[in-house]
PDBQT receptor file of N, H, CA, C and O in Angstrom, charges set to zero:
ATOM      1  N   MET A   1     -25.002  16.167  12.817  1.00  0.00    +0.000 N 
ATOM      2  CA  MET A   1     -24.498  16.895  11.677  1.00  0.00    +0.000 C 
ATOM      3  C   MET A   1     -24.209  15.913  10.531  1.00  0.00    +0.000 C 
ATOM      4  O   MET A   1     -23.063  15.515  10.325  1.00  0.00    +0.000 OA
ATOM      5  N   ASP A   2     -25.244  15.531   9.798  1.00  0.00    +0.000 N 
ATOM      6  H   ASP A   2     -26.175  15.854   9.965  1.00  0.00    +0.000 HD
ATOM      7  CA  ASP A   2     -25.125  14.597   8.702  1.00  0.00    +0.000 C 
ATOM      8  C   ASP A   2     -24.974  15.338   7.382  1.00  0.00    +0.000 C 
ATOM      9  O   ASP A   2     -25.908  15.993   6.919  1.00  0.00    +0.000 OA
ATOM     10  N   LEU A   3     -23.788  15.232   6.776  1.00  0.00    +0.000 N 
ATOM     11  H   LEU A   3     -23.029  14.700   7.152  1.00  0.00    +0.000 HD
ATOM     12  CA  LEU A   3     -23.533  15.949   5.542  1.00  0.00    +0.000 C 
ATOM     13  C   LEU A   3     -23.765  15.057   4.320  1.00  0.00    +0.000 C 
ATOM     14  O   LEU A   3     -23.588  15.503   3.187  1.00  0.00    +0.000 OA
ATOM     15  N   ASN A   4     -24.157  13.806   4.543  1.00  0.00    +0.000 N 
ATOM     16  H   ASN A   4     -24.301  13.443   5.464  1.00  0.00    +0.000 HD
ATOM     17  CA  ASN A   4     -24.428  12.868   3.454  1.00  0.00    +0.000 C 
ATOM     18  C   ASN A   4     -23.236  12.632   2.533  1.00  0.00    +0.000 C 
ATOM     19  O   ASN A   4     -23.397  12.503   1.319  1.00  0.00    +0.000 OA
ATOM     20  N   ARG A   5     -22.049  12.577   3.109  1.00  0.00    +0.000 N 
ATOM     21  H   ARG A   5     -21.918  12.682   4.095  1.00  0.00    +0.000 HD
ATOM     22  CA  ARG A   5     -20.850  12.320   2.335  1.00  0.00    +0.000 C 
ATOM     23  C   ARG A   5     -19.878  11.535   3.182  1.00  0.00    +0.000 C 
ATOM     24  O   ARG A   5     -19.961  11.592   4.409  1.00  0.00    +0.000 OA
ATOM     25  N   PRO A   6     -18.951  10.800   2.575  1.00  0.00    +0.000 N 
ATOM     26  CA  PRO A   6     -17.999   9.997   3.367  1.00  0.00    +0.000 C 
ATOM     27  C   PRO A   6     -17.052  10.896   4.130  1.00  0.00    +0.000 C 
ATOM     28  O   PRO A   6     -16.788  12.026   3.717  1.00  0.00    +0.000 OA
ATOM     29  N   MET A   7     -16.540  10.397   5.244  1.00  0.00    +0.000 N 
ATOM     30  H   MET A   7     -16.754   9.479   5.579  1.00  0.00    +0.000 HD
ATOM     31  CA  MET A   7     -15.635  11.159   6.087  1.00  0.00    +0.000 C 
ATOM     32  C   MET A   7     -14.257  11.309   5.423  1.00  0.00    +0.000 C 
ATOM     33  O   MET A   7     -13.583  12.323   5.607  1.00  0.00    +0.000 OA
ATOM     34  N   SER A   8     -13.849  10.303   4.660  1.00  0.00    +0.000 N 
ATOM     35  H   SER A   8     -14.397   9.479   4.511  1.00  0.00    +0.000 HD
ATOM     36  CA  SER A   8     -12.544  10.353   3.994  1.00  0.00    +0.000 C 
ATOM     37  C   SER A   8     -12.683   9.723   2.598  1.00  0.00    +0.000 C 
ATOM     38  O   SER A   8     -13.641   8.991   2.348  1.00  0.00    +0.000 OA
ATOM     39  N   PRO A   9     -11.752   9.997   1.702  1.00  0.00    +0.000 N 
ATOM     40  CA  PRO A   9     -11.852   9.414   0.375  1.00  0.00    +0.000 C 
ATOM     41  C   PRO A   9     -11.759   7.877   0.405  1.00  0.00    +0.000 C 
ATOM     42  O   PRO A   9     -10.982   7.303   1.169  1.00  0.00    +0.000 OA
ATOM     43  N   HIS A  10     -12.545   7.249  -0.416  1.00  0.00    +0.000 N 
ATOM     44  H   HIS A  10     -13.176   7.715  -1.037  1.00  0.00    +0.000 HD
ATOM     45  CA  HIS A  10     -12.495   5.792  -0.505  1.00  0.00    +0.000 C 
ATOM     46  C   HIS A  10     -11.327   5.374  -1.383  1.00  0.00    +0.000 C 
ATOM     47  O   HIS A  10     -10.945   6.097  -2.303  1.00  0.00    +0.000 OA
ATOM     48  N   LEU A  11     -10.767   4.222  -1.102  1.00  0.00    +0.000 N 
ATOM     49  H   LEU A  11     -11.077   3.635  -0.354  1.00  0.00    +0.000 HD
ATOM     50  CA  LEU A  11      -9.664   3.711  -1.909  1.00  0.00    +0.000 C 
ATOM     51  C   LEU A  11     -10.125   3.343  -3.314  1.00  0.00    +0.000 C 
ATOM     52  O   LEU A  11      -9.312   3.273  -4.236  1.00  0.00    +0.000 OA
ATOM     53  N   THR A  12     -11.404   3.110  -3.482  1.00  0.00    +0.000 N 
ATOM     54  H   THR A  12     -12.065   3.167  -2.734  1.00  0.00    +0.000 HD
ATOM     55  CA  THR A  12     -11.924   2.679  -4.797  1.00  0.00    +0.000 C 
ATOM     56  C   THR A  12     -11.891   3.797  -5.831  1.00  0.00    +0.000 C 
ATOM     57  O   THR A  12     -12.037   3.527  -7.023  1.00  0.00    +0.000 OA
ATOM     58  N   ILE A  13     -11.702   5.043  -5.408  1.00  0.00    +0.000 N 
ATOM     59  H   ILE A  13     -11.583   5.263  -4.440  1.00  0.00    +0.000 HD
ATOM     60  CA  ILE A  13     -11.680   6.132  -6.408  1.00  0.00    +0.000 C 
ATOM     61  C   ILE A  13     -10.316   6.275  -7.048  1.00  0.00    +0.000 C 
ATOM     62  O   ILE A  13     -10.187   6.971  -8.055  1.00  0.00    +0.000 OA
ATOM     63  N   TYR A  14      -9.289   5.637  -6.498  1.00  0.00    +0.000 N 
ATOM     64  H   TYR A  14      -9.393   5.071  -5.680  1.00  0.00    +0.000 HD
ATOM     65  CA  TYR A  14      -7.956   5.748  -7.050  1.00  0.00    +0.000 C 
ATOM     66  C   TYR A  14      -7.679   4.618  -8.028  1.00  0.00    +0.000 C 
ATOM     67  O   TYR A  14      -7.929   3.456  -7.709  1.00  0.00    +0.000 OA
ATOM     68  N   ALA A  15      -7.173   4.931  -9.198  1.00  0.00    +0.000 N 
ATOM     69  H   ALA A  15      -6.970   5.875  -9.457  1.00  0.00    +0.000 HD
ATOM     70  CA  ALA A  15      -6.781   3.903 -10.165  1.00  0.00    +0.000 C 
ATOM     71  C   ALA A  15      -5.479   3.259  -9.731  1.00  0.00    +0.000 C 
ATOM     72  O   ALA A  15      -4.525   3.962  -9.396  1.00  0.00    +0.000 OA
ATOM     73  N   PRO A  16      -5.419   1.928  -9.731  1.00  0.00    +0.000 N 
ATOM     74  CA  PRO A  16      -4.186   1.258  -9.350  1.00  0.00    +0.000 C 
ATOM     75  C   PRO A  16      -3.061   1.544 -10.342  1.00  0.00    +0.000 C 
ATOM     76  O   PRO A  16      -3.262   1.466 -11.554  1.00  0.00    +0.000 OA
ATOM     77  N   THR A  17      -1.908   1.867  -9.840  1.00  0.00    +0.000 N 
ATOM     78  H   THR A  17      -1.744   1.931  -8.856  1.00  0.00    +0.000 HD
ATOM     79  CA  THR A  17      -0.762   2.179 -10.704  1.00  0.00    +0.000 C 
ATOM     80  C   THR A  17       0.190   0.963 -10.756  1.00  0.00    +0.000 C 
ATOM     81  O   THR A  17       0.132   0.078  -9.903  1.00  0.00    +0.000 OA
ATOM     82  N   LEU A  18       1.042   0.946 -11.752  1.00  0.00    +0.000 N 
ATOM     83  H   LEU A  18       1.089   1.665 -12.446  1.00  0.00    +0.000 HD
ATOM     84  CA  LEU A  18       1.954  -0.160 -11.938  1.00  0.00    +0.000 C 
ATOM     85  C   LEU A  18       2.923  -0.297 -10.722  1.00  0.00    +0.000 C 
ATOM     86  O   LEU A  18       3.121  -1.420 -10.259  1.00  0.00    +0.000 OA
ATOM     87  N   PRO A  19       3.514   0.758 -10.206  1.00  0.00    +0.000 N 
ATOM     88  CA  PRO A  19       4.371   0.573  -9.038  1.00  0.00    +0.000 C 
ATOM     89  C   PRO A  19       3.637   0.029  -7.826  1.00  0.00    +0.000 C 
ATOM     90  O   PRO A  19       4.199  -0.761  -7.068  1.00  0.00    +0.000 OA
ATOM     91  N   ALA A  20       2.415   0.431  -7.634  1.00  0.00    +0.000 N 
ATOM     92  H   ALA A  20       1.959   1.074  -8.250  1.00  0.00    +0.000 HD
ATOM     93  CA  ALA A  20       1.616  -0.087  -6.499  1.00  0.00    +0.000 C 
ATOM     94  C   ALA A  20       1.348  -1.572  -6.685  1.00  0.00    +0.000 C 
ATOM     95  O   ALA A  20       1.472  -2.347  -5.736  1.00  0.00    +0.000 OA
ATOM     96  N   MET A  21       0.982  -1.976  -7.892  1.00  0.00    +0.000 N 
ATOM     97  H   MET A  21       0.881  -1.347  -8.662  1.00  0.00    +0.000 HD
ATOM     98  CA  MET A  21       0.649  -3.388  -8.172  1.00  0.00    +0.000 C 
ATOM     99  C   MET A  21       1.895  -4.261  -8.058  1.00  0.00    +0.000 C 
ATOM    100  O   MET A  21       1.825  -5.362  -7.512  1.00  0.00    +0.000 OA
ATOM    101  N   THR A  22       3.025  -3.791  -8.560  1.00  0.00    +0.000 N 
ATOM    102  H   THR A  22       3.081  -2.896  -9.004  1.00  0.00    +0.000 HD
ATOM    103  CA  THR A  22       4.237  -4.607  -8.480  1.00  0.00    +0.000 C 
ATOM    104  C   THR A  22       4.711  -4.696  -7.026  1.00  0.00    +0.000 C 
ATOM    105  O   THR A  22       5.228  -5.736  -6.618  1.00  0.00    +0.000 OA
ATOM    106  N   SER A  23       4.547  -3.644  -6.247  1.00  0.00    +0.000 N 
ATOM    107  H   SER A  23       4.127  -2.799  -6.579  1.00  0.00    +0.000 HD
ATOM    108  CA  SER A  23       4.918  -3.680  -4.844  1.00  0.00    +0.000 C 
ATOM    109  C   SER A  23       4.076  -4.724  -4.088  1.00  0.00    +0.000 C 
ATOM    110  O   SER A  23       4.610  -5.515  -3.310  1.00  0.00    +0.000 OA
ATOM    111  N   ILE A  24       2.770  -4.715  -4.325  1.00  0.00    +0.000 N 
ATOM    112  H   ILE A  24       2.337  -4.072  -4.957  1.00  0.00    +0.000 HD
ATOM    113  CA  ILE A  24       1.892  -5.646  -3.668  1.00  0.00    +0.000 C 
ATOM    114  C   ILE A  24       2.222  -7.075  -4.090  1.00  0.00    +0.000 C 
ATOM    115  O   ILE A  24       2.241  -7.978  -3.253  1.00  0.00    +0.000 OA
ATOM    116  N   ALA A  25       2.481  -7.288  -5.381  1.00  0.00    +0.000 N 
ATOM    117  H   ALA A  25       2.465  -6.555  -6.061  1.00  0.00    +0.000 HD
ATOM    118  CA  ALA A  25       2.815  -8.609  -5.885  1.00  0.00    +0.000 C 
ATOM    119  C   ALA A  25       4.123  -9.110  -5.285  1.00  0.00    +0.000 C 
ATOM    120  O   ALA A  25       4.246 -10.289  -4.952  1.00  0.00    +0.000 OA
ATOM    121  N   GLN A  26       5.102  -8.215  -5.145  1.00  0.00    +0.000 N 
ATOM    122  H   GLN A  26       5.002  -7.257  -5.415  1.00  0.00    +0.000 HD
ATOM    123  CA  GLN A  26       6.391  -8.600  -4.564  1.00  0.00    +0.000 C 
ATOM    124  C   GLN A  26       6.233  -8.973  -3.089  1.00  0.00    +0.000 C 
ATOM    125  O   GLN A  26       6.874  -9.915  -2.623  1.00  0.00    +0.000 OA
ATOM    126  N   ARG A  27       5.399  -8.257  -2.357  1.00  0.00    +0.000 N 
ATOM    127  H   ARG A  27       4.878  -7.491  -2.735  1.00  0.00    +0.000 HD
ATOM    128  CA  ARG A  27       5.182  -8.582  -0.968  1.00  0.00    +0.000 C 
ATOM    129  C   ARG A  27       4.507  -9.937  -0.811  1.00  0.00    +0.000 C 
ATOM    130  O   ARG A  27       4.871 -10.724   0.064  1.00  0.00    +0.000 OA
ATOM    131  N   ILE A  28       3.514 -10.207  -1.670  1.00  0.00    +0.000 N 
ATOM    132  H   ILE A  28       3.218  -9.568  -2.381  1.00  0.00    +0.000 HD
ATOM    133  CA  ILE A  28       2.798 -11.490  -1.583  1.00  0.00    +0.000 C 
ATOM    134  C   ILE A  28       3.715 -12.645  -1.916  1.00  0.00    +0.000 C 
ATOM    135  O   ILE A  28       3.743 -13.645  -1.199  1.00  0.00    +0.000 OA
ATOM    136  N   THR A  29       4.484 -12.517  -3.024  1.00  0.00    +0.000 N 
ATOM    137  H   THR A  29       4.461 -11.705  -3.607  1.00  0.00    +0.000 HD
ATOM    138  CA  THR A  29       5.385 -13.606  -3.413  1.00  0.00    +0.000 C 
ATOM    139  C   THR A  29       6.517 -13.777  -2.400  1.00  0.00    +0.000 C 
ATOM    140  O   THR A  29       6.940 -14.897  -2.113  1.00  0.00    +0.000 OA
ATOM    141  N   GLY A  30       6.997 -12.670  -1.871  1.00  0.00    +0.000 N 
ATOM    142  H   GLY A  30       6.654 -11.760  -2.105  1.00  0.00    +0.000 HD
ATOM    143  CA  GLY A  30       8.034 -12.760  -0.848  1.00  0.00    +0.000 C 
ATOM    144  C   GLY A  30       7.569 -13.497   0.384  1.00  0.00    +0.000 C 
ATOM    145  O   GLY A  30       8.302 -14.320   0.932  1.00  0.00    +0.000 OA
ATOM    146  N   ASN A  31       6.359 -13.210   0.825  1.00  0.00    +0.000 N 
ATOM    147  H   ASN A  31       5.764 -12.541   0.379  1.00  0.00    +0.000 HD
ATOM    148  CA  ASN A  31       5.799 -13.891   2.001  1.00  0.00    +0.000 C 
ATOM    149  C   ASN A  31       5.594 -15.374   1.718  1.00  0.00    +0.000 C 
ATOM    150  O   ASN A  31       5.862 -16.205   2.586  1.00  0.00    +0.000 OA
ATOM    151  N   LYS A  32       5.133 -15.718   0.543  1.00  0.00    +0.000 N 
ATOM    152  H   LYS A  32       4.915 -15.043  -0.163  1.00  0.00    +0.000 HD
ATOM    153  CA  LYS A  32       4.932 -17.135   0.165  1.00  0.00    +0.000 C 
ATOM    154  C   LYS A  32       6.275 -17.874   0.154  1.00  0.00    +0.000 C 
ATOM    155  O   LYS A  32       6.385 -18.970   0.703  1.00  0.00    +0.000 OA
ATOM    156  N   LEU A  33       7.281 -17.280  -0.464  1.00  0.00    +0.000 N 
ATOM    157  H   LEU A  33       7.192 -16.390  -0.910  1.00  0.00    +0.000 HD
ATOM    158  CA  LEU A  33       8.594 -17.909  -0.522  1.00  0.00    +0.000 C 
ATOM    159  C   LEU A  33       9.192 -18.059   0.893  1.00  0.00    +0.000 C 
ATOM    160  O   LEU A  33       9.801 -19.084   1.200  1.00  0.00    +0.000 OA
ATOM    161  N   TYR A  34       9.023 -17.066   1.729  1.00  0.00    +0.000 N 
ATOM    162  H   TYR A  34       8.529 -16.233   1.480  1.00  0.00    +0.000 HD
ATOM    163  CA  TYR A  34       9.519 -17.157   3.097  1.00  0.00    +0.000 C 
ATOM    164  C   TYR A  34       8.821 -18.273   3.853  1.00  0.00    +0.000 C 
ATOM    165  O   TYR A  34       9.468 -19.018   4.589  1.00  0.00    +0.000 OA
ATOM    166  N   TYR A  35       7.481 -18.404   3.680  1.00  0.00    +0.000 N 
ATOM    167  H   TYR A  35       6.955 -17.799   3.082  1.00  0.00    +0.000 HD
ATOM    168  CA  TYR A  35       6.721 -19.436   4.338  1.00  0.00    +0.000 C 
ATOM    169  C   TYR A  35       7.189 -20.814   3.867  1.00  0.00    +0.000 C 
ATOM    170  O   TYR A  35       7.352 -21.726   4.677  1.00  0.00    +0.000 OA
ATOM    171  N   ILE A  36       7.405 -20.964   2.563  1.00  0.00    +0.000 N 
ATOM    172  H   ILE A  36       7.273 -20.223   1.905  1.00  0.00    +0.000 HD
ATOM    173  CA  ILE A  36       7.905 -22.241   2.022  1.00  0.00    +0.000 C 
ATOM    174  C   ILE A  36       9.292 -22.554   2.576  1.00  0.00    +0.000 C 
ATOM    175  O   ILE A  36       9.559 -23.696   2.951  1.00  0.00    +0.000 OA
ATOM    176  N   TYR A  37      10.167 -21.574   2.634  1.00  0.00    +0.000 N 
ATOM    177  H   TYR A  37       9.950 -20.647   2.330  1.00  0.00    +0.000 HD
ATOM    178  CA  TYR A  37      11.531 -21.746   3.102  1.00  0.00    +0.000 C 
ATOM    179  C   TYR A  37      11.546 -22.175   4.582  1.00  0.00    +0.000 C 
ATOM    180  O   TYR A  37      12.290 -23.077   4.965  1.00  0.00    +0.000 OA
ATOM    181  N   ILE A  38      10.733 -21.530   5.386  1.00  0.00    +0.000 N 
ATOM    182  H   ILE A  38      10.129 -20.796   5.074  1.00  0.00    +0.000 HD
ATOM    183  CA  ILE A  38      10.696 -21.833   6.812  1.00  0.00    +0.000 C 
ATOM    184  C   ILE A  38      10.127 -23.219   7.099  1.00  0.00    +0.000 C 
ATOM    185  O   ILE A  38      10.583 -23.890   8.025  1.00  0.00    +0.000 OA
ATOM    186  N   ASN A  39       9.147 -23.654   6.329  1.00  0.00    +0.000 N 
ATOM    187  H   ASN A  39       8.776 -23.108   5.577  1.00  0.00    +0.000 HD
ATOM    188  CA  ASN A  39       8.472 -24.921   6.586  1.00  0.00    +0.000 C 
ATOM    189  C   ASN A  39       9.106 -26.129   5.880  1.00  0.00    +0.000 C 
ATOM    190  O   ASN A  39       8.582 -27.240   5.967  1.00  0.00    +0.000 OA
ATOM    191  N   ASN A  40      10.212 -25.919   5.194  1.00  0.00    +0.000 N 
ATOM    192  H   ASN A  40      10.638 -25.017   5.124  1.00  0.00    +0.000 HD
ATOM    193  CA  ASN A  40      10.866 -27.083   4.561  1.00  0.00    +0.000 C 
ATOM    194  C   ASN A  40      12.229 -27.342   5.153  1.00  0.00    +0.000 C 
ATOM    195  O   ASN A  40      12.914 -28.277   4.740  1.00  0.00    +0.000 OA
TER     196      ASN A  40
């Protein structure tokens, strides 16, 4: 049963929003600071 369409929506169709971008940035910087704190 090939319907020639994706099974679920792709993430690329959604425009990134400011809250999503700031959340991702905060997680990345938090992990980096934690890594620096633990290794020093």
